[in-house]
C-alpha angles and dihedrals in degrees: 000000000000125000115190121190113193143136121232101329122201112236090239090064097046096088089047092052093050092051098050120110128232112299095010122124137189104240094187097052136046096266110121106181143353120198119188121190114175094166115072112224113266126209120205113217134182120220109208105201118194120193104220096186127100103225107003114102117198118232118233108296127250107224127194130179112199149128134249093281092069120097108259116257090224142342124207112246093023130098117269116247117249088251094054090045088058090055095045094048104039106004094250113155097174097090092049092049092048092046096052094037101044113007103040111009097152110134093002122125097178141350116193146148129247111236102235146028123260110233123217108283090011133118132226124193117211123187119214132176116217131179142177088274095045107026100150137083135195124191136175140173135176122249093229104210093061140072098247111340118138140169124220156134121237123203100339123168100223128203134167115287099026118137124194128192110194134186129226109269129210112223090208090221097109133033115249097243090148089220118152087224086073104029115085098188128115094261090067100046107133093005102090148342089285097194102063113118112233091195118183090105127171092258101235140059114262143147108298116245094217131229115320099178098242095133137019095316120100118234088234085076089067122106143191120234139284093063101175136036121198121192118190116214131174114248104230 
C-alpha cells in the first residue's frame, strides 16, 4: 500500500514522487513526503482455550488464519467436509492442513496443528498472527470420547478482549453408536478397535446430543453446553 502526501504536484514530478523510497523527499519540487508500506500491520493474539467438560479431552487443535475468500471450515446445518469428518471422528488434522495448504489455499495465510491435547478442565494457549489482509481464524478439535463430536470456531474476526462460549458440535458424519470400536478416546483404550467408522451419520453439522449410555460409553462422559471457552488476549 502506498500513501503519498503532497500539495499540488506538477505532472512532471509525479513519476519522481511515485519512485521515491520511504523517508525520501523531492527538495526541488513540491512533494513533501512519500510513505510506502508493503507489509500490512500484524497483531499477535493469544487464544486461551478452556475445556469446560468433565471427561471429554480435546484432540490437538487445527488452526487456520485466513480471510473471507477462504472456504469455511464448517457451517451449521450443512454437511461436514471429508477433511473435517476425519478430525471429528479420529482427531486427525493432517487432511485439513493438506487441503487448505495445497488443494484449496485461496484466502488462507496459514493452516497448522497445535502440538498437544487439551484435557478436561485444562487450558491451552494458542498464538496466532492476524492482519488487515488476514483478520479471521478458524479452529477445531475432536472431543475424544465420542463418535464424531468436535468443538470449534469458523471464520471469526478476532480482536483483543473477545470471549466465546461454544457448544459441542456433531459432525453428522458418523452415527452415535457409542461403541468403543468407533471411539478413539482414552476411555476406550483396550475396549475395542477404536478407529472403525460407524458411518450412517445424520448428514449435517448440529448441536451434539451428548452421551446417553446406549453403548460402551459411560454416562459420566456426558456434558452440558457450553463445552469450550475461548478468551482472546493481545500478545505483548
